[in-house]
C-alpha positions in Angstrom: 142.2 -4.1 -11.4 140.1 -2.9 -8.5 136.4 -3.8 -8.3 135.2 -0.3 -9.2 137.3 -0.2 -12.3 136.2 -3.8 -13.2 132.6 -2.7 -13.3 133.5 0.2 -15.7 135.7 -2.1 -17.8 132.8 -4.6 -18.3 130.8 -1.7 -19.8 133.5 0.3 -21.5 135.6 -2.4 -23.2 132.7 -4.2 -24.9 131.3 -0.9 -26.1 134.7 0.1 -27.6 135.1 -3.3 -29.3 131.5 -3.2 -30.7 132.1 0.3 -32.0 135.3 -0.7 -33.7 133.7 -3.7 -35.6 130.4 -1.9 -36.3 132.4 0.9 -37.9 134.2 -1.6 -40.1 130.9 -3.1 -41.1 129.5 0.4 -41.9 132.5 1.2 -44.1 131.8 -2.1 -46.0 135.2 -3.6 -45.0 133.5 -6.7 -43.5 130.1 -8.1 -42.8 128.9 -9.4 -39.4 128.5 -12.8 -41.0 132.2 -12.8 -42.0 133.2 -11.8 -38.5 131.1 -14.5 -36.9 132.1 -17.1 -39.5 135.8 -16.5 -39.0 135.5 -16.6 -35.2 133.4 -19.8 -35.3 135.9 -21.5 -37.6 139.0 -20.6 -35.5 137.2 -21.3 -32.2 136.0 -24.8 -33.4 139.6 -25.6 -34.4 140.8 -24.5 -31.0 138.3 -26.4 -28.8 138.9 -29.6 -30.9 142.4 -29.7 -29.6 141.6 -28.6 -26.0 141.5 -30.9 -23.0 137.9 -31.3 -22.0 136.9 -29.4 -18.8 134.2 -27.1 -17.6 135.5 -24.1 -19.5 135.7 -26.0 -22.8 132.3 -27.4 -22.3 130.9 -23.9 -21.9 132.7 -22.8 -25.1 131.3 -25.8 -27.0 127.7 -24.9 -25.9 128.2 -21.3 -26.9 129.7 -22.2 -30.3 126.8 -24.5 -31.1 124.4 -21.5 -30.5 126.7 -19.2 -32.5 126.6 -21.7 -35.4 122.8 -22.0 -35.3 122.3 -18.2 -35.3 124.9 -17.7 -38.0 122.9 -20.1 -40.3 119.3 -19.2 -39.4 119.3 -16.1 -37.3 118.1 -12.6 -38.0 120.4 -9.6 -38.2 119.4 -8.6 -34.7 120.2 -12.1 -33.4 123.6 -12.0 -35.1 124.3 -8.7 -33.5 123.2 -10.0 -30.1 125.4 -13.1 -30.3 128.3 -11.0 -31.4 127.9 -8.8 -28.3 127.6 -11.9 -26.2 130.9 -13.1 -27.6 132.6 -9.9 -26.7 131.2 -9.9 -23.2 132.4 -13.6 -22.7 135.9 -12.5 -23.8 135.9 -9.5 -21.4 134.7 -11.6 -18.5 137.4 -14.2 -19.2 140.2 -11.6 -19.6 139.3 -9.4 -16.6 141.6 -9.7 -13.6 140.9 -9.0 -9.9 143.0 -7.4 -7.2 142.6 -8.3 -3.5 144.4 -6.2 -0.9 144.3 -9.0 1.7 145.8 -11.5 -0.7 148.5 -9.0 -1.7 149.3 -8.4 1.9 149.6 -12.2 2.4 151.8 -12.5 -0.7 154.2 -9.8 0.5 154.7 -11.7 3.7 154.8 -15.3 2.4 156.5 -15.0 -1.1 159.7 -13.1 -0.1 160.4 -15.7 2.6 159.4 -18.6 0.4 161.8 -17.5 -2.3 164.4 -16.6 0.3 164.2 -20.2 1.5 164.4 -21.5 -2.0 167.5 -19.6 -2.8 169.5 -20.0 0.4 171.6 -23.1 1.3 170.2 -23.9 4.8 170.1 -27.3 6.4 166.9 -28.3 8.2 168.8 -28.2 11.5 170.0 -24.6 10.9 166.6 -23.6 9.7 165.0 -24.8 12.9 167.7 -23.2 15.0 167.2 -19.8 13.3 163.3 -19.9 13.2 161.4 -17.6 13.1 164.1 -15.6 11.4 164.1 -16.7 7.8 166.5 -16.0 4.9 166.1 -12.6 3.2 165.3 -12.7 -0.5 167.0 -9.4 -0.9 170.4 -11.0 -0.6 169.7 -13.2 -3.7 167.7 -10.9 -5.9 169.9 -8.2 -7.4 168.3 -5.1 -8.9 170.6 -3.1 -11.2 170.6 -0.6 -13.9 168.4 2.6 -14.3 166.7 2.2 -10.9 166.7 5.9 -9.9 165.4 7.0 -13.3 162.6 4.4 -13.0 161.7 5.5 -9.5 161.6 9.2 -10.6 159.4 8.4 -13.6 157.1 6.2 -11.5 155.9 9.4 -9.8 155.3 11.2 -13.0 153.7 8.7 -15.4 152.2 5.2 -16.0 154.9 2.6 -16.4 154.9 -0.4 -18.8 157.5 -2.9 -17.7 158.8 -4.9 -20.6 160.9 -7.9 -19.5 162.8 -10.6 -21.3 161.0 -13.9 -20.7 162.6 -17.3 -19.8 160.3 -19.0 -17.3 156.9 -19.0 -15.8 158.6 -18.1 -12.6 159.5 -14.7 -14.1 156.2 -13.1 -13.1 156.5 -13.8 -9.3 160.1 -12.8 -9.3 159.3 -9.5 -11.0 156.4 -9.1 -8.6 158.9 -9.4 -5.8 161.3 -6.9 -7.4 158.4 -4.4 -7.8 157.6 -4.9 -4.1 161.2 -4.4 -3.1 161.2 -1.1 -5.1 158.2 0.0 -3.0 156.0 0.2 -6.1 152.3 -0.7 -6.1 151.6 -4.1 -7.9 151.6 -4.0 -11.7 148.9 -5.6 -13.8 150.1 -8.4 -16.1 148.7 -10.9 -18.6 149.1 -14.5 -17.7 148.7 -17.4 -20.0 145.5 -19.4 -19.5 147.5 -22.6 -19.0 149.1 -21.1 -15.8 145.7 -20.9 -14.2 145.5 -24.7 -14.3 148.2 -24.7 -11.5 146.3 -24.2 -8.3 149.1 -22.3 -6.5 149.8 -19.9 -9.4 146.0 -19.6 -10.0 145.2 -18.4 -6.5 147.7 -15.7 -6.5 147.2 -14.6 -10.1 143.4 -14.4 -9.7 143.8 -12.1 -6.8 146.9 -10.0 -7.7 145.8 -8.3 -10.8 146.7 -10.9 -13.5 144.4 -10.8 -16.5 144.0 -13.9 -18.6 145.6 -14.3 -22.0 144.5 -17.3 -24.1 147.2 -17.5 -26.7 145.3 -20.2 -28.6 142.6 -17.8 -29.4 143.6 -16.3 -32.8 140.4 -14.7 -34.0 140.3 -10.9 -34.5 137.5 -10.3 -32.0 139.4 -11.9 -29.1 142.7 -10.2 -30.0 141.1 -6.8 -30.3 139.2 -7.3 -27.1 142.4 -8.1 -25.3 144.2 -5.0 -26.7 141.2 -2.9 -25.8 141.3 -4.2 -22.2 145.0 -3.4 -21.9 144.5 0.1 -23.3 141.6 0.8 -20.9 143.8 -0.3 -17.9 146.6 2.0 -19.0 144.2 4.9 -19.4 143.0 4.3 -15.8 146.6 4.7 -14.6 147.4 1.0 -13.9 151.1 0.2 -14.3 151.4 -2.9 -16.4 153.8 -5.7 -17.1 154.0 -6.9 -20.8 156.3 -9.7 -22.0 156.9 -8.2 -25.4 158.4 -11.4 -26.7 154.9 -12.9 -26.4 156.1 -16.2 -24.9 159.1 -17.7 -23.2 162.3 -17.9 -25.2 162.4 -21.4 -26.6 166.1 -21.3 -27.6 167.4 -19.7 -24.4 168.6 -16.6 -26.2 167.5 -13.1 -25.4 164.6 -12.0 -27.7 165.4 -10.8 -31.2 161.7 -10.3 -32.3 158.8 -8.8 -30.4 155.0 -9.1 -30.6 153.8 -5.6 -31.3 150.1 -6.0 -30.4 150.1 -5.2 -26.7 153.0 -2.8 -27.1 150.9 -0.8 -29.4 148.3 -0.3 -26.7 150.7 2.0 -24.8 150.7 4.5 -27.7 147.0 4.3 -28.1 146.4 4.8 -24.4 148.8 7.8 -24.4 146.9 9.5 -27.3 143.6 8.8 -25.6 145.0 10.3 -22.3 146.0 13.5 -24.3 142.5 13.7 -25.8 140.9 13.2 -22.4 143.3 15.8 -20.9 144.5 13.5 -18.2 146.6 15.1 -15.5 149.4 12.5 -16.0 149.0 11.4 -19.6 152.5 10.0 -20.1 153.3 6.3 -20.5 156.8 5.1 -20.5 158.1 1.7 -21.4 160.9 0.2 -19.2 162.9 -2.8 -20.6 164.0 -5.3 -17.9 166.5 -8.2 -18.4 166.3 -11.2 -16.1 168.9 -13.9 -15.6 169.1 -17.2 -13.8 171.8 -19.9 -13.6 169.1 -22.5 -14.2 165.7 -22.3 -15.9 162.9 -24.6 -14.7 161.5 -25.4 -18.1 164.8 -25.5 -20.1 164.4 -29.1 -21.3 160.9 -28.6 -22.7 161.7 -25.2 -24.2 164.8 -26.3 -26.1 163.1 -29.5 -27.2 160.3 -27.4 -28.7 162.8 -25.1 -30.4 164.7 -28.0 -32.0 161.6 -30.0 -33.0 160.3 -27.1 -35.0 163.7 -26.2 -36.4 163.7 -22.9 -34.7 160.0 -22.1 -35.2 158.2 -21.9 -31.9 154.9 -23.7 -31.5 154.0 -20.7 -29.3 152.0 -22.6 -26.8 153.3 -25.4 -24.5 150.5 -26.7 -22.4 152.3 -29.3 -20.2 155.8 -28.2 -19.1 157.7 -28.3 -15.9 155.9 -25.1 -14.5 152.5 -26.8 -14.8 153.6 -29.8 -12.6 153.7 -29.2 -8.9 156.2 -32.0 -8.3 158.6 -30.5 -10.9 158.5 -27.1 -9.2 159.1 -28.8 -5.8 162.1 -30.6 -7.2 163.5 -27.5 -8.8 163.2 -25.6 -5.5 164.7 -28.5 -3.5 167.7 -28.7 -5.8 168.3 -24.9 -5.7 167.9 -25.1 -1.9 171.5 -26.4 -1.7 172.9 -23.6 -3.7 173.4 -19.9 -3.1 171.8 -19.1 -6.4 171.6 -15.5 -7.5 169.0 -13.9 -9.7 169.8 -10.7 -11.5 167.3 -8.1 -12.8 168.7 -5.1 -14.8 166.5 -2.1 -15.6 167.2 -0.6 -19.0 166.8 3.0 -20.1 163.2 4.1 -20.1 161.6 4.7 -23.5 158.6 6.8 -24.6 155.9 5.3 -26.7 157.6 6.6 -29.9 160.9 4.8 -29.2 162.9 7.7 -27.8 164.9 7.5 -24.6 163.6 9.4 -21.6 165.5 10.9 -18.7 164.6 11.1 -15.0 162.6 14.3 -15.6 160.4 12.7 -18.3 162.1 14.5 -21.2 162.4 12.6 -24.4 165.5 12.6 -26.7 165.7 11.4 -30.3 168.5 9.1 -31.5 170.7 12.1 -32.1 170.3 13.3 -28.5 168.1 16.2 -29.3 165.2 17.1 -27.0 161.8 16.4 -28.5 158.2 17.3 -27.6 156.2 14.1 -27.7 153.0 15.9 -28.6 154.4 16.8 -32.0 154.3 13.1 -33.0 150.5 12.9 -32.8 149.4 16.2 -34.1 148.1 16.5 -37.7 146.8 19.8 -39.0 146.9 21.2 -35.5 144.9 18.4 -33.8 145.7 15.3 -31.9 144.6 12.3 -33.9 144.7 8.5 -33.9 146.2 7.2 -37.1 146.7 3.4 -37.2 149.2 3.4 -40.1 151.3 6.1 -38.5 151.1 4.6 -35.1 152.3 1.2 -36.3 155.5 2.9 -37.5 155.9 4.4 -34.0 155.4 1.0 -32.4 158.0 -0.5 -34.7 160.4 2.2 -33.5 159.5 1.4 -29.9 160.1 -2.3 -30.5 163.4 -1.7 -32.1 164.6 0.4 -29.1 163.5 -2.3 -26.6 165.5 -4.9 -28.5 168.6 -2.8 -28.3 168.1 -2.5 -24.6 167.6 -6.2 -24.3 170.9 -6.9 -26.0 172.7 -4.2 -24.1 171.5 -5.3 -20.7 171.9 -9.0 -21.2 173.2 -10.4 -17.9 175.9 -13.1 -18.3 176.4 -15.6 -15.5 179.0 -18.3 -15.0 176.8 -21.1 -16.5 176.1 -19.0 -19.6 179.8 -18.4 -20.3 180.9 -21.9 -19.6 178.1 -23.5 -21.6 178.9 -21.3 -24.5 182.5 -22.2 -24.5 181.9 -25.9 -24.0 179.2 -26.3 -26.6 181.3 -24.4 -29.2 184.2 -26.8 -28.5 181.9 -29.8 -28.9 180.7 -28.4 -32.2 184.3 -28.3 -33.4 185.0 -31.8 -32.2 182.2 -32.9 -34.5 182.5 -30.5 -37.4 181.2 -33.1 -39.8 177.8 -33.0 -38.1 174.9 -30.5 -38.5 174.2 -28.6 -35.3 170.6 -29.8 -35.0 171.6 -33.4 -35.7 174.3 -33.1 -33.0 172.0 -31.9 -30.3 169.0 -34.1 -31.3 170.8 -37.4 -31.8 173.8 -37.0 -29.6 177.2 -38.6 -30.1 179.9 -40.6 -28.4 182.7 -38.2 -27.9 185.8 -37.7 -25.9 185.6 -35.1 -23.1 187.0 -31.6 -23.4 190.3 -31.2 -21.6 189.8 -28.7 -18.7 192.8 -26.7 -19.8 191.3 -26.2 -23.3 187.9 -25.2 -21.9 189.6 -22.7 -19.5 191.6 -21.2 -22.4 188.4 -20.6 -24.4 186.5 -19.3 -21.4 189.3 -16.8 -20.8 189.4 -15.7 -24.4 185.7 -15.2 -24.6 185.6 -13.5 -21.2 188.2 -10.9 -22.4 186.0 -10.0 -25.3 183.0 -9.8 -23.0 184.8 -7.5 -20.6 185.4 -5.1 -23.5 181.7 -5.2 -24.3 180.9 -4.7 -20.6 183.1 -1.7 -20.4 181.3 -0.2 -23.4 177.9 -0.9 -21.8 177.1 -3.4 -24.6 176.5 -6.3 -22.3 176.6 -6.9 -18.5 178.7 -9.4 -16.7 177.7 -10.6 -13.2 180.4 -10.1 -10.5 180.9 -13.8 -10.4 182.1 -13.6 -14.0 183.8 -10.3 -13.9 185.9 -10.9 -10.8 186.8 -14.6 -11.3 189.4 -16.4 -13.3 188.5 -19.0 -16.0 188.8 -22.0 -13.7 186.7 -20.5 -11.0 184.1 -19.6 -13.5 184.0 -23.2 -14.8 183.9 -24.6 -11.3 181.0 -22.4 -10.3 179.1 -23.4 -13.5 179.7 -27.1 -12.8 177.7 -26.8 -9.6 174.6 -26.3 -11.8 175.4 -28.8 -14.5 174.0 -31.9 -12.9 171.9 -30.7 -10.0 168.4 -30.5 -11.6 167.9 -31.5 -15.2 167.2 -35.2 -16.1 170.7 -35.6 -17.6 173.8 -33.7 -16.6 174.5 -31.1 -19.3 177.9 -30.3 -17.9 180.1 -32.3 -15.5 183.7 -33.1 -14.8 185.5 -36.4 -14.7 189.2 -36.2 -13.9 190.7 -33.5 -16.1 187.9 -33.5 -18.7 184.5 -32.0 -19.1 181.5 -34.0 -20.5 177.9 -33.4 -21.4 175.1 -36.0 -21.4 172.6 -33.5 -22.8 173.9 -31.3 -25.5 170.4 -29.9 -26.2 170.2 -28.3 -22.7 173.9 -27.2 -23.0 172.9 -25.6 -26.2 170.0 -23.8 -24.4 172.3 -22.2 -21.9 175.0 -21.5 -24.6 172.4 -19.4 -26.5 172.4 -16.7 -23.9 175.5 -15.4 -25.7 174.0 -15.8 -29.2 174.3 -12.7 -31.3 177.6 -11.2 -30.1 179.8 -12.8 -32.7 181.9 -14.6 -30.1 182.1 -17.9 -32.1 184.9 -16.5 -34.3 187.1 -16.2 -31.2 187.3 -20.0 -30.8 
């Protein structure tokens, strides 16, 4: 957010938050003591588990003061500490945008990622310097690009991507740059700001801070109000609607509706304020990599909680500079491709939108969006009604996520291999198998090739019906070539080789990671083919 808008945000957002809670107090729904008590309780629990640093020290001092005023303060003092609390949250959340840093990023980052993704030897790199590899050759933008570009001129865009890695944000940032769009605002987890490299760019490229450990209502409403304000000011935004990275490796099947709901509220406010360009459109985006930096930590978290995410992982591969360097150096030797597929744009009510900004209901009938928010001839905010609309929006995004899922060679091969390992150990529970591991015979390459071919045939049918998307490496290759391409990734980065070949058999030393990549094809009923 630009400095001029930051100044307005620091006045407008706290005012809106205060008005919201004071109205609840006025209606007798809650007391200020209850608001402060709930906040104090949840915040004390949070800081108790935090690593001690300057930020946590400041929180502890504030909470001690909050506790004192809650117990012995006057009503005016309680109101004052509440407003201080809101202002603290707004100051923490607010992002900054620096044109000089953005200019630097557009020069440095494309070349850095280009180097990361291209197989150049040091000798060749020195010979070709200063000409560096082009990132465009490795990042593939597909899908409804022309529709998105047309709508970008007419409305505010909310990009809603799938989420696998903390590397997603810089990759999407590059994609936005390659489409000649202005940078999008996005919320970044507070833990990412601990990484000095990520922190520098995020602090100066519009990232606003999201502390997912803060569960109290005041913080959550402040965060949503900030996002709503930014949308009203015409800032295009990037929301990860899954809320966090996919722990299992599968494409999201559930979404967090909180921030998604801000797009509808901002649209209604735009109409009420008679904005020149009131429309806000949500654009799903699927991303796909052959390898995911944090796969080991994510799948371990998924399995340890029996499929229930802890939601926050503080210390994973993306928070460790040496891990990122290792990941980059390993991929340096491979011509690794990254695919981003833009889904069909959606209005804030869950209807598909064409390139002219016209909405169509599920039966293909043209609809007037204003009709959704008019009651008795007036445009109104209605929380209960709008929750239903946000549910519809969420449902449509999930359909697009599933339809635009991008399958690479590693996904298909890992799916087939893991399913065969499951059948080799049919007497074992899936979670026991991947957690404990077993001594097993390898899979004959001919058996794996047979299953890969059978699954691929079904995937081609889905691809042709636009129910999934196959990368060219999958679509145009035979089973053995698909397997051989996947094997390049099976032992190059992760601690243990999750897929490798010895003689005429395929083995895995890490069934958990194999399961992670297998899960990219979860939900398509392919298991019954094996």
